[in-house]
C-alpha positions as CSV (number, residue, x, y, z in Angstrom):
1,M,115.5,88.3,107.0
2,L,115.3,85.2,109.3
3,K,119.1,84.5,109.3
4,G,120.6,84.8,112.9
5,R,117.1,85.4,114.3
6,Y,116.1,83.8,117.6
7,L,112.6,82.8,117.7
8,I,110.4,81.0,120.3
9,L,107.7,78.6,118.8
10,V,104.8,77.8,121.1
11,E,102.7,75.0,119.1
12,D,101.5,71.7,120.7
13,D,100.3,70.2,117.4
14,T,103.4,68.0,116.5
15,L,102.7,68.0,112.6
16,M,102.7,71.8,112.5
17,G,105.2,72.3,114.9
18,H,107.8,70.1,112.9
19,S,106.6,71.9,109.9
20,L,107.3,75.3,111.2
21,L,110.4,74.4,112.8
22,Q,112.0,73.0,109.6
23,R,111.0,76.0,107.4
24,L,112.5,78.4,110.3
25,E,115.7,76.6,110.7
26,L,115.8,76.4,106.7
27,E,115.6,80.2,106.5
28,G,118.5,80.5,109.0
29,A,116.7,81.1,112.3
30,E,117.6,79.6,115.5
31,V,114.3,78.4,117.2
32,T,113.4,77.0,120.7
33,W,110.2,74.9,120.3
34,V,108.0,74.4,123.4
35,K,104.4,72.8,123.6
36,Q,102.9,74.2,126.9
37,T,102.4,77.4,128.6
38,V,104.2,76.0,131.6
39,R,107.1,75.9,129.6
40,A,106.7,78.9,127.3
41,I,106.5,81.5,129.8
42,P,110.1,81.0,131.3
43,A,111.4,80.3,127.7
44,I,110.3,83.9,126.9
45,R,111.2,85.4,130.3
46,T,114.4,84.1,131.1
47,P,115.7,83.2,127.5
48,R,119.6,82.1,126.6
49,R,119.6,85.1,124.2
50,R,117.6,88.0,123.2
51,V,114.0,86.9,121.6
52,D,113.4,88.5,118.1
53,A,109.9,87.1,118.0
54,V,107.4,84.7,119.4
55,I,105.2,82.3,117.2
56,C,102.4,81.2,119.6
57,D,99.1,79.1,119.1
58,I,96.1,80.4,120.9
59,R,95.1,77.1,122.1
60,L,97.4,75.0,124.2
61,P,96.8,71.8,126.2
62,D,97.4,73.6,129.6
63,G,96.3,77.2,129.0
64,T,96.2,79.7,126.1
65,G,98.4,81.9,124.1
66,E,96.7,84.8,125.6
67,E,97.7,83.6,129.0
68,V,101.5,83.5,128.0
69,F,101.3,86.8,126.4
70,N,99.7,88.5,129.6
71,T,101.8,86.8,132.0
72,V,105.1,87.9,130.0
73,S,103.6,91.5,129.8
74,R,103.1,91.9,133.4
75,T,106.8,92.1,134.2
76,A,108.3,93.5,130.9
77,A,107.6,94.5,127.5
78,P,107.3,91.2,125.5
79,P,108.7,90.6,122.2
80,P,106.7,90.7,119.1
81,F,104.0,88.0,119.2
82,L,102.8,86.6,116.0
83,F,99.4,84.4,117.3
84,I,98.3,81.2,115.2
85,T,94.5,81.1,115.7
86,G,91.5,78.7,114.3
87,Q,88.3,80.5,113.2
88,G,86.4,80.4,116.3
89,D,89.4,82.3,118.2
90,I,89.5,85.4,115.7
91,D,87.9,87.7,118.4
92,Q,90.6,86.6,120.9
93,A,93.3,87.3,118.5
94,V,92.1,90.8,117.8
95,R,91.8,91.5,121.5
96,L,95.4,90.4,121.6
97,L,96.5,92.7,119.0
98,R,94.7,95.6,120.8
99,A,96.7,94.8,123.8
100,G,100.0,95.0,122.0
101,G,100.5,91.6,120.0
102,A,102.0,92.2,116.5
103,D,99.8,89.9,114.1
104,Y,97.9,86.8,113.8
105,L,97.4,84.2,111.2
106,T,94.2,82.0,110.7
107,K,94.5,78.3,110.2
108,P,95.0,76.9,107.6
109,F,97.8,79.3,106.2
110,D,100.1,79.2,103.4
111,M,103.8,79.0,104.5
112,S,104.7,81.9,102.3
113,D,102.1,84.2,104.1
114,F,103.3,83.0,107.4
115,L,107.1,84.0,106.2
116,H,105.6,87.2,104.9
117,R,103.9,88.3,108.0
118,L,107.0,87.1,110.2
119,T,109.2,89.2,108.3
120,Q,107.2,92.3,108.3
121,I,107.2,91.8,112.3
122,L,111.0,91.3,112.4
123,R,111.7,94.4,110.2
124,G,110.8,96.1,113.4
125,E,109.8,99.7,114.2
126,G,111.0,103.1,113.2
127,E,112.1,105.7,115.5
128,S,108.6,106.8,115.8
129,G,107.4,103.9,117.3
130,L,105.1,102.8,114.4
131,P,104.5,99.2,113.6
132,A,105.3,97.4,110.2
133,Q,101.4,97.3,109.4
134,T,98.8,99.7,109.2
135,G,96.2,98.1,111.7
136,I,93.8,95.4,112.4
137,S,90.4,96.8,110.7
138,A,89.5,95.8,107.3
139,M,90.1,99.1,105.8
140,A,93.9,98.9,107.2
141,R,94.2,95.3,106.0
142,Q,93.3,96.4,102.3
143,V,96.1,98.9,102.6
144,D,98.7,96.3,103.7
145,A,97.3,94.2,100.9
146,Q,97.8,97.1,98.4
147,V,101.2,97.7,99.6
148,A,102.3,94.0,99.1
149,E,100.7,94.1,95.7
150,F,102.2,97.2,94.4
151,A,105.6,96.2,95.6
152,K,105.7,93.7,92.7
153,T,105.3,96.1,89.9
154,D,107.5,99.3,88.5
155,R,104.5,101.4,88.0
156,P,104.3,104.7,89.8
157,V,102.3,104.8,93.2
158,L,100.0,107.5,94.4
159,I,99.4,107.3,98.4
160,R,96.6,109.6,99.5
161,G,95.5,110.7,102.9
162,G,95.5,113.3,105.6
163,R,98.6,114.3,107.7
164,G,99.9,111.8,110.4
165,L,98.7,108.7,108.7
166,G,102.4,107.3,107.8
167,K,102.4,107.7,104.1
168,A,106.3,108.0,103.9
169,R,106.3,104.6,106.0
170,L,103.9,103.2,103.4
171,A,106.4,104.4,100.6
172,R,109.2,102.9,102.5
173,R,107.6,99.4,102.8
174,I,106.7,99.3,99.2
175,H,110.4,99.8,98.3
176,D,111.5,97.4,101.1
177,Q,109.3,94.7,99.6
178,S,110.3,95.3,96.0
179,D,112.9,94.1,93.7
180,R,114.4,97.6,94.1
181,R,115.1,97.1,97.9
182,A,118.9,97.0,97.5
183,A,119.0,100.3,95.5
184,P,118.6,103.7,97.2
185,F,115.4,104.9,98.6
186,I,115.4,108.8,98.2
187,T,112.9,111.3,99.6
188,F,111.9,114.6,98.0
189,N,109.6,117.0,100.2
190,A,107.8,119.1,97.7
191,M,106.3,121.2,100.7
192,E,109.9,122.4,101.7
193,A,110.4,126.2,100.8
194,D,113.5,125.3,98.7
195,A,111.9,122.6,96.8
196,S,112.8,123.3,93.1
197,E,113.3,121.7,89.7
198,A,116.8,121.3,90.2
199,G,116.4,119.5,93.4
200,L,114.2,117.1,92.0
201,V,116.7,116.3,89.2
202,D,119.2,115.8,91.9
203,A,116.9,113.6,93.8
204,V,116.1,111.6,90.7
205,N,120.0,111.2,89.9
206,Q,120.7,109.8,93.5
207,A,118.1,106.9,92.9
208,P,119.2,105.1,89.8
209,E,117.3,101.9,89.7
210,G,116.0,102.7,93.0
211,T,112.9,104.6,94.4
212,L,112.1,108.1,94.5
213,Y,109.4,109.2,97.1
214,I,107.8,112.6,96.6
215,S,106.0,113.8,99.7
216,G,103.4,116.4,99.0
217,V,103.3,116.0,95.3
218,G,100.6,118.6,94.9
219,R,102.8,121.3,96.0
220,L,105.1,121.0,93.2
221,A,105.7,124.0,91.1
222,P,105.0,123.7,87.2
223,R,108.5,123.5,86.0
224,A,109.0,120.6,88.6
225,Q,105.7,119.1,87.5
226,N,106.8,119.2,83.8
227,R,110.3,117.6,84.7
228,L,108.6,114.8,86.7
229,A,106.2,114.0,83.6
230,A,109.2,113.4,81.6
231,F,111.0,111.2,84.4
232,L,107.8,109.2,84.3
233,E,108.3,108.6,80.7
234,E,112.2,108.2,80.3
235,S,113.8,107.4,83.9
236,S,114.5,103.9,85.2
237,T,113.7,105.3,88.7
238,R,110.5,104.2,90.2
239,V,108.2,107.1,91.7
240,I,106.0,106.8,94.7
241,A,104.3,109.9,95.6
242,S,101.9,111.1,98.3
243,C,99.3,113.9,98.6
244,G,96.3,115.0,100.6
245,P,92.8,113.8,99.7
246,R,91.8,116.5,97.7
247,I,94.3,116.7,94.9
248,E,91.9,116.5,92.0
249,E,90.6,120.1,93.3
250,K,94.1,121.3,92.2
251,A,93.8,119.5,88.9
252,A,90.3,120.9,88.3
253,A,91.7,124.6,89.0
254,G,94.8,124.0,86.7
255,D,97.3,124.1,89.6
256,F,98.4,120.6,88.7
257,R,98.7,118.8,85.4
258,S,95.9,116.3,85.0
259,D,97.9,114.0,82.8
260,L,100.6,113.8,85.5
261,L,97.9,113.0,88.1
262,Y,96.4,110.2,86.0
263,A,99.8,108.9,85.4
264,L,100.7,108.8,89.4
265,M,97.3,107.1,89.7
266,A,98.2,104.1,88.0
267,C,98.6,102.3,91.5
268,E,96.7,104.2,94.2
269,I,96.3,103.8,98.0
270,G,93.9,105.6,99.9
271,V,94.7,105.7,103.6
272,P,91.3,106.2,105.7
273,P,91.7,108.5,108.9
274,L,91.9,107.1,112.4
275,S,88.4,108.6,112.9
276,H,87.0,106.0,110.7
277,R,89.3,103.1,112.2
278,P,88.7,103.5,116.1
279,E,89.9,100.1,116.5
280,D,93.1,100.8,114.7
281,A,93.7,103.8,117.1
282,V,93.5,101.5,120.1
283,W,95.8,98.8,118.4
284,L,98.2,101.4,117.2
285,A,98.5,103.1,120.9
286,G,99.4,99.6,122.2
287,Q,102.0,99.4,119.5
288,M,103.4,102.8,120.2
289,F,103.2,102.1,124.0
290,Q,105.4,99.0,123.8
291,A,108.1,100.9,121.6
292,L,108.2,103.9,124.1
293,N,107.9,101.8,127.1
294,N,111.0,99.9,126.1
295,Q,113.0,102.9,126.2
296,R,112.2,104.1,129.9
297,A,114.5,103.1,132.8
298,V,111.4,102.2,134.8
299,P,108.6,100.5,132.6
300,L,105.0,101.4,132.9
301,R,102.4,98.5,133.3
302,G,100.4,99.4,130.3
303,L,97.4,101.4,129.3
304,S,94.5,101.1,131.5
305,D,91.2,99.8,130.0
306,L,89.5,103.3,130.5
307,A,92.5,104.7,128.6
308,N,91.9,102.5,125.8
309,A,88.1,103.3,126.0
310,A,89.1,107.2,125.7
311,I,91.4,106.5,122.8
312,R,88.7,104.4,120.9
313,D,86.1,107.3,121.5
314,H,88.6,110.2,120.3
315,D,88.1,111.8,116.9
316,W,92.1,111.9,116.3
317,P,92.3,114.8,113.8
318,G,96.0,114.7,113.8
319,N,95.8,110.8,113.1
320,G,98.9,108.8,114.4
321,R,101.0,111.9,114.8
322,E,98.6,113.4,117.4
323,L,98.3,109.9,119.1
324,R,102.2,109.6,119.4
325,S,102.4,113.1,120.8
326,R,99.6,112.5,123.3
327,L,101.1,109.1,124.2
328,L,104.6,110.6,124.8
329,R,103.2,113.2,127.4
330,A,100.9,110.9,129.1
331,M,103.7,108.3,130.0
332,D,106.1,111.3,131.1
333,V,103.0,112.5,133.5
334,A,101.5,109.2,134.5
335,T,101.8,109.1,138.3
336,G,101.4,105.3,138.9
337,E,102.0,102.1,136.9
338,W,99.2,102.6,134.4
339,V,98.3,105.4,131.9
340,F,95.0,106.7,132.4
341,P,92.6,109.0,130.3
342,A,93.4,112.1,131.8
343,D,97.1,111.4,131.3
344,I,96.3,111.3,127.6
345,F,93.7,113.8,127.4
346,P,94.4,116.3,130.2
347,E,91.3,118.6,128.8
348,L,89.1,115.8,130.4
349,S,90.1,116.9,133.8
350,Q,89.3,120.7,133.3
351,S,85.7,120.8,134.8
352,T,83.2,120.2,132.2
353,A,85.6,120.7,128.9
354,G,85.5,117.0,128.1
355,L,81.6,116.9,128.1
356,R,79.3,117.0,125.3
357,P,75.9,117.7,124.7
358,L,73.9,114.3,124.5
359,A,72.7,115.0,120.8
360,E,76.2,115.5,119.9
361,A,77.4,112.4,121.8
362,R,74.6,110.2,120.2
363,A,75.6,111.5,116.8
364,I,79.3,110.4,117.4
365,A,78.3,107.2,118.7
366,E,75.9,106.3,115.7
367,R,78.6,107.5,113.3
368,R,81.2,105.0,114.8
369,Q,78.4,102.2,114.7
370,I,77.7,102.9,111.0
371,I,81.5,103.0,110.1
372,A,82.1,99.8,111.9
373,A,79.1,98.0,110.1
374,L,80.2,99.2,106.9
375,D,83.9,98.2,107.3
376,H,82.5,94.8,108.4
377,T,80.4,94.3,105.3
378,G,83.1,95.8,102.8
379,G,81.0,99.0,102.3
380,Q,77.8,97.2,101.4
381,V,75.0,99.5,102.6
382,A,72.2,97.0,102.5
383,A,74.4,94.3,104.4
384,A,75.1,97.2,107.0
385,A,71.8,98.1,107.5
386,R,70.7,94.6,108.3
387,L,73.4,94.3,110.9
388,L,72.2,97.6,112.5
389,K,68.8,96.5,112.3
390,V,67.5,99.7,110.1
391,S,66.2,100.0,106.7
392,R,68.5,100.8,103.8
393,T,66.9,104.2,103.5
394,T,67.1,105.0,107.3
395,L,70.9,104.0,107.2
396,W,71.5,105.9,103.8
397,E,69.8,109.1,105.3
398,K,71.9,108.9,108.5
399,M,75.1,108.6,106.4
400,Q,74.4,111.5,104.6
401,K,73.6,113.5,107.9
402,L,76.7,112.2,109.5
403,G,79.0,113.2,106.4
404,L,79.6,109.5,105.4
């Protein structure tokens, strides 16, 4: 994946710089290594060839990696940045991801982890402008870890979540990271009107030794369910399926085979909605903006701080699909160099349409704080209660009231 790539390494530590340089060149990349911000900025702004990615330490002798990124971003969309940070700079790294950075690694790190993260970045973005990772929250990181883990097996995978959460892209990432990546990746959409048992058979036949992705597996007709159950027992094709969050209800009602559901759940990934991950919504907006901005004849400067705040506060019932749709419109109607809240949410400019009663606004704010605390503590209610300075009972009651 690194062969023929042009990378810029910004690292002042001689030992680490030499180690990274040697490994990157061993992998086939061409690397320019600089040690100061004063040299990094022109190397990225006016390179001798297109820069595929920048590996940048956050702490530098004459400045910071954040200054390098922000300076380059003022005049053009920057190449993907992989930041290297110490434990004390994690907040700064997260801030950079929200501004459009691709990823970060915390020192010390394994070389294999570094190469994996860099490869993910270089795999690039699809036509939708979605990045090659799920987000920056703990919940998103868990999804990415499951993708990497399940790519190592041949067992079926079930990806669960609402619409617009990129389930098809997760399936593709599992395939691309697996030993089957050279074989076909075939998609069968069970939600299409002409989806049939024969169509499922054809899809399996197109993916010998490869991966069959079934979108909306809960919509399969009974005969197709029977055929899929047989395929799982007999075929060499690997099956990855996706569904909504309530497929058990179909199984309980007899509309979906329970044994087939259990077989598909051998490896399960649950993708949380963006309403549970406001920091990921802001980060994803930054990633999408950069991808879409690269296609413009006259690039915009960026998303304003007010726009990012509005993105964080929105519930995103349509998840990433809604985010991209709103962002496309906003970039078309923006009258200046920056995108503002009214560009993304035109309903806010319609008198008091964007205002909520204070009680409702308070409930929304409390819900987001509770989600953030639970995310930080890995779902431990007692620990989250300590962070929020309330009793465990009070927190539990609020969780019940707010549907958490």
